[in-house]
N, C-alpha and C positions, 0 to 999 in steps of 0.2 A: 634386409627390415628394418628402418630407421624408427625411433620413437623419439617424440617432440612434446615438449610441455609446450599447451597453447592459451591462447584468450587471459580469463580474466588473473590468473595466476601470475602468468607473467605482469599484465598490468600493475596488478598490485605491490607485486616485487618491487617494480623499479619507483613504484609512489612509497615504501615506504611500509605497508602494511603488510600485517603479519599475512602468510598464505595457511589458510587453514586444509584446503582441497584441490587438489591440481587433475585438469583432462589434459589427457595426452593423444597426438595423433601420429600415426603407425603408415609410414609411409613404404609399399612394396610388397604387402604382407595379402594372404588370403585369408577366409575365414575360416577356411580347414586348419591352415597354418597358425591360424590363432588357437583354435583349439587343440592342434597337438601341442603345443606348449603351453598348456597348461589355465589358459586365460576362459572365463565362463560367460559364453553370448549373454547378453541382457536386450538389447535393441531390437525395436519393432520396425520402426521405419527406416532405418541402415545399420550397419554393424557395427556395436558397439560392444567392449568386453571388460569383465572386470579382472585387474589383475589378481593372481593366485595367491598372492601372500598382501598384498598393502590393499585392494579392494577400491583401487583409483581406476577409475573411466579411462580405458583407450580405446579409441574411434579410429577407425578405418579411412584414409584421405578419400574425400569427397567431392565432388563436384553435384550441381542442381542445375536444373531446368528447369522455367515455368511453365505448367501445362494448365493452370486452371485459374480461377479466381481465390484472393484470400489466403491466408498464411499455410493453407495444408496443400495449398493447389502447384506441387513442384514434382519431378522427377531426380530423385537420386543414383546418383553414377557412384559407387565405391569401387575402385579395382585398383590392383598392384602399380598400372600405370599414372594414377592419380599424382604429381607432385605437389608438395608441400605449400609451397607458393599458390599454386590452384587451391586448394583447400582454404587457406588463408583470406582467398580472394574473394571467396564466397559470403563470409562474416558482414556485420553489419557497421561498424565503426574500425578506423582506424588503430585506435587505443585498445581495441580488444582483435587485432588481427596480425598479433607478434607470437614469437615465437623460441622457447631455447632448447637447444638439441641435448644430448646424454653431454657434452664434454662443460656447458654452460653457456654457450654462448650464445649471442642475443640474434634473432633472424628477423629484421623488422622490414620487408617488403616496399610498406605504404608509408611510412614515415609515421609508426605511432607514436614511437619516444617522443619526437617532436612535438606532437599535438599536445602529448601529458604536460611537455614542459611551458607549453605555449597556453595551455586548459582551454582546448580546442574537441569540441566534436565532428568528424569529419566524415562523411561515408566513403567507404571503400572503391567501390564501382557502381554503376549504373544498376547493377545488376540491388542494390538495397531497394531499387522502386518496385519490384515483384513482391515486397511482402511488408505490410502493413501494421505490422505488431512491431516493427521499427519505428515508427512514428514516435509510439509507445518507447519502446527503448531509447530511444534520443531523450526522450523528454524526461524519463527516471534516472536515467544518469547525468543531466543536467540538475535534477536534485539534488542526486549524492555529492556531485563536486562542485555546481555551482560556475559549471563551464560554458562557454559561448557556443553557439553553433554557427558553426564556418556557414558563409553565404550560401555556397553552392548548396549544399544541404540544406537549407531551409527553402531553398526554390526548389528543389526535387521534393522536402516532403510537402511545400505548397502543390504542387504540378499532383501529386500523386491524391491529396484528398478532392482536386476538384476533377478529379479523373472517377473521385467513388470508390476507392480503395477501402475508406477505412469502412464502408458501408457493408463490408465481408466479414467483419473481426466478428468471432463470436464474443458472448459472454462474459465468458470464464476468461479469457486474454486480457480483455480490456480491464476489468476486476482486476487480475492479477499483477500486471505491471502497474495499474493505478493506485493498489495498494503498497507496489512497493515505494514506487514515487512518494506517497505519501509520507510515508516513514520515514522519509530519508531527512535529511541534516536542514533539506532547504525546498520544502515542498512548494512553498508558491513558484519556483523555477520550471515545478511538471506543467502547473497550469500557463505557465506564460507562454512555454515552449509551443504546446496546446495549441492555446489562443493567438498565437502569431502565428501559425500551418492553417487554421482553416479548422481542428481537428475537435477544439473544445466544445461548439457548438454543435455539433453534429454527434460527438458522443454521450457530453453533460452538459445537455441544455438548460439544463434546470439551477447550476449553480452561477453562484454570485459569490467571487473569490476575493476572501478578504486577505490582502496579504500577508498585514500587520498578525492578523487572528493567526495565523502561521506560523509567523516566525516566533511566536509568543510560543506556540503547543511544541515550536519544535526545540525551541530554547529548554523546556520543561521537561522534554524525554516523554511528552506525551505518549502514548500508545496509540495502535492504529484505531483502537474504536472513537476512543476519545479526540482525536483527530476528527475522523469523519463528520461525527457530532457537533465539532464544530463548523465544518461545510456547512452545516445542516441548520446551523443556527437562524440562518432569516429565512427558511422557506418553511411555506405550509407546510402540515404532515402529509396531504395527498401526495406534492412533488416527495418528499422523502420516499414515502413507499414507492411511488413506480419507481424511482431510480434506483431502489433498494430492490425491486422485483425484476427490470430490466438487466440490471449488473449480478443481479443472483449474489447479491450481498451478504456474507454469512450473518446469521440467524443473531449473533451475539452482539455483532457489530451492526447490524440495522436496527436494532431494539434499544441499542441506547440512544442514536440519533432521534429514534419516532419518540421516545419517550422525554426526552430534551424537548422537541418541539409541542409534545400536548403539553409541556409544563412551563414553559419559559417564560408566559405572563406571571404565571406566579412565584417563578423565579427573580423576576427580574423586581418585581413588587414587594418582595421579602423585606426591605428595607426598613417600611414604615408598617409594613402588613400588621395585623392584627392577631391574634392569637388563633380564633377560627380561622384565617386564610393562611396563615401558617400549619393550624393541620389539615388543611383541603391541600397545599403542596403535600405535605406526606402520603395523604393517599393520591394523590393523581403519581406520584413516583415511587408506590409502594416501597416508601422507603422502611416502615417498618418491618418487612420481611426481608427486605435487599438493599439493607444499610449501603455494601459495599459499591454497587453498585447507584446508589443516590447520590455517597461522594466521587465518584465520577460523573455524573451529573454537573453537579457546582464545581466540580474540577474545568470542565467544559465548557458552563456558563461562565465561568471568571477569565478564561482564556480566550471565550468571542466577546465578552463586554467587561472590560477590567475594572470598569466602576460599579457592577453589580454589589452588593452585598451578601454574599454566601452564611457569611459567618450565623446569621439569624436563622437559617435553614438548619445548619449543626446543630447549634444550640437548640432549637425547636426539636428536632430528631430524634436527641438524646434524651432531653427531657419526658418527651411521648412513652420513649422504649422504657424507661423505669417506671411507667407506672402498673401494678400488678394487675393483670386483668384478668388473672386466675381468682381473684380475689374480689372482683367485682361481680365477677359472673357467679359465684357460689350463692347459691338460697332465692333466687331465682329462675323461674323457668322459662319466661318470657324474652325472646333474643332480640328484639326489638327493644325492649327497657334496656338488655344488659350494655347493648350497641349504645342506646342515648348516655347511659350512666358511663361509658368508658369513653367518650368522647367531650364528655364535659370534666373528666378527672383529666384527661389529658390536654385539656383548653387550658386549663387551672396549672397542670403543670408545666405548661408553652409559657403560658404568663408571667410565672412566678423564674422562670428560666430565663425568658427576654426583658422584663422588668427592666427601662431605663435604657435596651440597648437600640432603640428603634430613632430615627432619624430625629 
């Protein structure tokens, strides 16, 4: 029985990136032998175990055979006679198909170290075409490293899209890879790779990609919800809602994008807006109850359209929030009258705070 560090840990170590987690492949062992050695079984689809002391994952070497459509259509074979090279051969990209033995020696049967040096994303074998999730993974790694996709891999990805493989992807996996790629250092590369192979129009037909806006979001270290809202900036609200539902986008991410679409015109007009219009913006964005989200909305707007003035919106929110609503409500049983007085007081406060700041 021999154990090898594999995959991302080897790749990151070669790139000089600190390795937080390591995955291991075990060759020459059975599940029973792993349990007797103290490992705890956790795998459902294939034999994976946790080390009794480190809790790192140890998977038995395995091969996979295509048995159906989509990314779940595989039959897994894990046995003591499966070699390390056979296990590495089932992986997606050469940069992820390297290993180190317990003495630290690099095992690189497919040229992953060379491709790392040259900045190339290259598939390991034709088995790549059996799993459509790998198209998304290539795009995600392109967004992480800004590497180019090898010509032969680009051609293979196009054939996969033409064969309809991406139509069998489940929403959760699309969102998982899409979200991870969108959060990387070069998010525009995610969409460029998907567009090049034809997958973007099939998976995300609503999107109109503004590469400059995505680059600004990445440089600013914007969180995922803000980056998704930047993508939603030019879209109509129904399109954003359809996209969010189809991909099962988490509520907090979806809500920010929808709020930006609802308030977009008011935000864009804030530079010259009258106090009443600024108050309408605050109401549209629910800014007084959710000031942190309002700041995120304005942040997303600045990234999407740098010429927009968001300072007046922030000043309006602070002024309106300073109005004592409780004092205005005392002594009046009429909710409509209270609301009218509160709006008037907030408009006056906004007018005072924003006087002379309009273009």
